[in-house]
C-alpha positions as CSV (number, residue, x, y, z in Angstrom):
1,X,111.3,1.1,-47.1
2,X,112.2,4.4,-48.6
3,X,113.4,7.4,-46.3
4,X,110.7,9.9,-45.8
5,X,112.0,13.1,-44.5
6,X,109.2,14.1,-41.8
7,X,110.1,17.2,-39.7
8,X,109.8,16.9,-35.9
9,X,110.4,19.2,-33.0
10,X,112.3,17.6,-30.1
11,X,111.6,19.2,-26.9
12,X,113.7,18.9,-23.6
13,X,111.3,19.2,-20.6
14,X,113.9,20.3,-18.3
15,X,114.2,23.4,-20.4
16,X,110.3,24.1,-20.4
17,X,108.3,25.9,-17.7
18,X,105.8,23.5,-15.8
19,X,103.0,25.0,-17.6
20,X,104.4,24.4,-20.9
21,X,105.1,20.7,-20.1
22,X,101.5,20.5,-18.7
23,X,100.1,21.6,-22.0
24,X,102.4,18.9,-24.0
25,X,101.0,16.3,-21.6
26,X,97.3,17.0,-21.8
27,X,97.6,17.5,-25.7
28,X,99.3,14.2,-26.3
29,X,98.2,11.8,-23.6
30,X,94.3,11.5,-24.8
31,X,91.5,11.1,-24.7
32,X,91.5,10.6,-21.1
33,X,88.7,9.2,-19.1
34,X,87.3,11.5,-16.2
35,X,87.2,10.5,-12.7
36,X,84.3,12.6,-11.0
37,X,85.4,11.9,-7.4
38,X,83.2,12.5,-4.3
39,X,84.5,12.6,-0.9
40,X,83.7,13.7,2.5
41,X,85.5,15.5,5.2
42,X,85.7,14.4,9.0
43,X,82.9,16.9,9.7
44,X,80.7,15.5,7.0
45,X,81.0,18.1,4.2
46,X,80.7,16.9,0.7
47,X,83.1,17.4,-2.0
48,X,82.8,16.7,-5.8
49,X,85.5,17.2,-8.2
50,X,86.7,15.8,-11.6
51,X,90.0,14.6,-12.6
52,X,91.3,13.6,-16.1
53,X,94.4,11.9,-15.0
54,X,92.5,8.6,-14.1
55,X,92.6,4.7,-15.2
56,X,92.2,1.3,-14.1
57,X,95.2,-0.6,-12.4
58,X,94.3,-4.3,-12.0
59,X,91.2,-6.5,-11.1
60,X,92.6,-8.6,-8.2
61,X,91.8,-6.7,-6.2
62,X,90.0,-4.2,-8.4
63,X,92.0,-1.1,-8.2
64,X,92.0,2.3,-9.8
65,X,94.1,5.4,-9.6
66,X,93.6,8.9,-10.1
67,X,96.2,11.9,-9.9
68,X,95.1,15.0,-8.1
69,X,97.9,17.7,-8.8
70,X,98.9,20.4,-6.5
71,X,96.5,23.4,-6.6
72,X,98.0,25.9,-9.2
73,X,96.5,28.9,-7.5
74,X,98.3,28.6,-4.1
75,X,100.3,25.4,-4.2
76,X,98.0,23.9,-1.6
77,X,96.4,20.5,-1.5
78,X,93.0,20.1,-3.2
79,X,90.1,19.2,-1.0
80,X,89.7,15.9,-2.5
81,X,93.1,14.9,-1.5
82,X,92.8,16.4,2.0
83,X,89.4,14.3,2.5
84,X,91.0,11.1,1.5
85,X,94.0,11.6,3.5
86,X,91.6,11.9,6.5
87,X,89.0,9.4,5.9
88,X,90.6,7.0,3.5
89,X,87.4,6.6,1.4
90,X,86.1,8.2,-2.0
91,X,83.8,7.3,-4.8
92,X,84.7,7.6,-8.3
93,X,81.6,8.5,-10.8
94,X,81.9,7.9,-14.4
95,X,80.7,11.0,-16.5
96,X,78.3,10.6,-19.3
97,X,77.0,12.9,-21.9
98,X,74.1,13.5,-19.7
99,X,76.2,15.3,-16.9
100,X,78.9,17.1,-18.6
101,X,77.6,20.4,-17.8
102,X,77.3,19.4,-13.9
103,X,80.5,18.0,-13.8
104,X,82.2,21.2,-15.5
105,X,80.3,23.2,-12.9
106,X,82.2,21.6,-10.0
107,X,85.6,22.2,-11.7
108,X,86.2,25.7,-10.1
109,X,87.9,26.3,-6.8
110,X,85.3,26.6,-4.1
111,X,85.9,27.4,-0.2
112,X,86.7,24.2,1.7
113,X,83.4,22.7,3.1
114,X,81.3,24.1,0.1
115,X,79.4,21.2,-1.5
116,X,79.9,20.9,-5.2
117,X,76.8,18.6,-5.3
118,X,74.6,21.7,-4.4
119,X,76.5,24.2,-6.7
120,X,75.9,21.6,-9.6
121,X,72.5,20.5,-8.8
122,X,73.6,16.7,-8.6
123,X,72.0,14.2,-6.1
124,X,74.3,12.6,-3.5
125,X,73.0,9.0,-3.2
126,X,74.0,6.5,-0.3
127,X,76.9,4.3,-0.7
128,X,77.0,0.8,0.7
129,X,80.5,0.6,2.3
130,X,82.0,3.9,2.5
131,X,80.6,7.2,3.8
132,X,80.8,9.3,0.8
133,X,77.9,9.4,-1.3
134,X,78.0,8.4,-5.0
135,X,76.4,10.8,-7.9
136,X,72.9,9.3,-8.5
137,X,73.0,10.9,-12.0
138,X,76.2,9.0,-13.0
139,X,75.6,5.7,-14.7
140,X,78.6,3.8,-13.1
141,X,79.9,4.5,-9.5
142,X,82.8,2.8,-7.8
143,X,83.0,2.9,-4.2
144,X,86.8,2.9,-3.2
145,X,88.7,2.4,-0.1
146,X,92.2,4.1,0.0
147,X,95.2,1.7,-0.8
148,X,97.9,4.3,-0.9
149,X,99.1,7.8,-1.9
150,X,102.3,8.2,-3.7
151,X,103.6,11.8,-4.0
152,X,105.4,12.6,-7.2
153,X,107.6,15.6,-7.8
154,X,109.3,18.0,-5.3
155,X,105.7,19.0,-4.1
156,X,105.2,22.5,-5.4
157,X,102.8,23.4,-8.3
158,X,103.0,20.9,-11.1
159,X,103.7,18.1,-8.7
160,X,100.9,15.5,-8.1
161,X,100.0,12.4,-6.3
162,X,98.9,9.1,-7.3
163,X,95.8,7.9,-5.4
164,X,95.1,4.1,-5.4
165,X,92.0,2.7,-4.4
166,X,90.5,-0.5,-3.9
167,X,87.1,-0.9,-5.3
168,X,84.6,-2.4,-2.9
169,X,81.3,-1.6,-4.4
170,X,80.4,-1.3,-8.2
171,X,77.0,0.5,-8.9
172,X,75.8,0.3,-12.5
173,X,72.7,1.4,-13.8
174,X,70.6,-1.8,-14.7
175,X,69.9,-1.0,-18.4
176,X,73.7,-0.8,-19.0
177,X,74.5,-4.3,-17.5
178,X,74.2,-6.9,-20.1
179,X,75.7,-10.4,-19.7
180,X,78.2,-9.3,-17.2
181,X,79.3,-6.4,-19.3
182,X,78.9,-2.8,-19.5
183,X,77.3,-1.5,-22.9
184,X,79.5,1.3,-23.9
185,X,76.9,2.7,-26.4
186,X,74.3,3.0,-23.7
187,X,76.9,4.4,-21.2
188,X,77.8,7.4,-23.2
189,X,81.0,8.0,-21.6
190,X,82.7,11.3,-22.3
191,X,86.5,11.9,-22.3
192,X,89.0,15.0,-21.8
193,X,90.9,16.4,-24.3
194,X,93.2,19.4,-24.0
195,X,92.0,22.9,-23.2
196,X,88.2,23.1,-22.7
197,X,87.6,20.2,-25.3
198,X,86.0,17.0,-24.6
199,X,84.8,14.0,-26.8
200,X,82.1,11.4,-26.9
201,X,82.7,7.9,-27.5
202,X,80.6,7.0,-30.7
203,X,82.8,5.8,-33.6
204,X,84.0,2.5,-32.2
205,X,85.9,0.0,-34.1
206,X,87.3,-3.4,-33.0
207,X,90.8,-5.0,-34.1
208,X,91.2,-8.6,-32.9
209,X,94.3,-9.6,-31.0
210,X,96.8,-11.8,-32.7
211,X,96.5,-15.5,-31.3
């Protein structure tokens, strides 16, 4: 193979600010699925917030994780994390193209106890095992019981937490569920990019795995 001179920029994150490293991460690790997480305080107040550091972990038991970062405005814990620490329960709702605007409406910082369900005009639907409701308008919802919380970083702004949850119930809109699988085209999931950018999942291609 002939040598090709392709210029690269090499960056030492220890010489960068937290904000600059954050921009590099969200501009590189993409597209990212969105965990639209509903929780409930011990007093019964509902909370709903989106997180784009989110993925599945394993299927036995079915486990997901999402990562709430420390709040940038004051270095405090986000309401979602506080509720999960107190109750050990949450629901991850999948964001489709139909509810992007409502999801975005919940991304602001509201006083503790204010229901983002009401702010965004979304409908809380009863869960079967956990107390926090799912989002009725979401095509797929995962009821979760807390497995563990793993703090990452020194604890200040820029630090985060891995929240691992065991899925105890799947709620899938009936028209999406075909032959034991979820139809991606009907689900119309939306992924997070950098800044204020999102992308739909439309142009899909397949690559067969080597045998």
